[in-house]
C-alpha positions, 0 to 999 in steps of 0.5 A: 462536512467536506475536506477540501478546505483542510490542510496546507496544500503542497501539490506544486511538489506533485508536479512531474513534467510529462505526467502531472501538472500542479493543477492536475495534482490539486484536482486529483487530491480534491477528487479524493477529498470529495469521496472521503466521508465526514467520519474519515472513511475513504471508500473506493468511490461513493457507494462502493466499499472501503477496504483498509489497505486502499483506505490507507493508500489514499490517506498516504496520498493526502499526506503527500499533498499536505492534507494532513487533517484529512489523512489523520481523520482516515487513521482515526477511522481505523482506530475507532473501528479496530476489533478486539483482536487487532484487525478490521473486516476486509470490506465495508459498504461505502465505508460504513462500519455498521455494514461490513460486506466481507467479514474475513480479515486479511493479513496485509490489509491489517498490517498496512496501518504501520506503513500509513502511521509511519508515513503520517508521522514522517509527513507531520512530525506529530509525536502525539499522533504516533503515541496515540496510534501505537497501541493500534499498530501493536495490536494489528501486528500481533494479529498478523503475526499470529498467522505467520507460518513455520516457513516465515510466510504469512497466511493471507487471511482469517475467515469470518466468524460465521465461517469458523474464524480459522486462520488460512495457512496459504500465503500470497507472495504479494500480501506477504511482501506488503506485510514485510514492508509493514513490519519494517515500518512497525519496527521503525515506530518501535525504535522511534519510541525506544521500545524494542520488539525482538519478536517482530525483528525475528518475524521480519527476518524470517518473512524476508528470507521466505520471500527472497529464497522460497517461492514454493512457500507461496501460492502460485499467482505468477500470472498476476503482475503484483507477484512480479513487482511486489517483492521489489516494491516492498523492499524485500528485494534490492540490488541486482536481484531486484533489477533482474526480477524487473527485467524478467517480467517486463516483456510479459506484463508491460504494454508499451504506451498503455501501462501494466497488465493486471493478469496474464494473458488478459488484454487489460492494463490497470492504473494501480499496478502501473503506478505501483510498478513506477514506485518499484522502479524508482526504488531501484534507481530506474526513475526514467522508466518510472516516469515513462510508465506513469506518462503511459497511464495518463490515458486512464485519467478522467475529467474529474482528476480521478483515474479509471481502474483499467482499460481493455485494449483489445476492445478499446474499452474502459473496464470496470466503469469505476474511478477509484481513490486508491488508483489516484492515491498510488499515482500520487505516491509514485509522483511524490517519490519521484519528486523527493517527498521525504516521507514517501521516499523513506517508506518506499525507499526502505534504506532507513527501515529496520531489516529485522534479524536473519533466520538463525540470529539471536534477538538483541540483548535487552 
């Protein structure tokens, strides 16, 4: 079974002058669909692993393109393979649930279901879907919040059972920022269902405060561009502070004409980081810069419509030699936001997402 004939294609809405034509968008969507397995799994590329976060990113791109049947199949894969504690393993060989290759469970990987589920609902208006997936979202959020630390930050993973199954208390700014977005989407689902979750509101407020005010509560990964822009991309930072953060990191991470460095000081730009930065720029009103940086990354586009993961510019070399569904997915989501796709703008614009309760506030009266 292939997914290429499913869905009502909307790739004309993914055309962006100077970046992507409708025909190129359709080719990219078809390339993601060609990688998707008959059971709905979307690995990085055929024969490589699936991780839940990137699987969801690709599914969200399919929804933005109108491929709702294929996107729902991706979420159904997660529903079928969620464990009893509400999590998923960090990696599965070629998306095969019987062949996990990393049995740890990462907090942001598991929380991201809430982002994808809310995006799918906003894309389709399918109430039956959101009711069906609600128990899985609730279980995933419970699993993740069990790793929240007293300072609000989220421990980044739970070790594999054979390694003791202990929760790691160290927190990553990028991962916690992604969890913050997921918590807000989970709260939006709860509000839609008229099922308040005051504990989630408190957890979201404490996490947002940690991200905005307490960098010392996170491991120092400031060499990585994701730690630079993710507080903005996730919606934890907005307004002047978000713009100041973007400006501060711009000369360190952005390589004009090529895209965004993954990690300093390496001469390596990556498509996923570039597309995500474009989403962050759009979210703070910098759409012109977002379009320019998306145009810069088109040197990574391959003939099949997918995108090379990265490029080592000092050696003029594509590296690694792989074209990943999640890189293509991030590009399509950035284009969708810039084009005004309602579901994508709602999830990444964040204005309509609940903020949670500030630390020290009392939960609402039920």
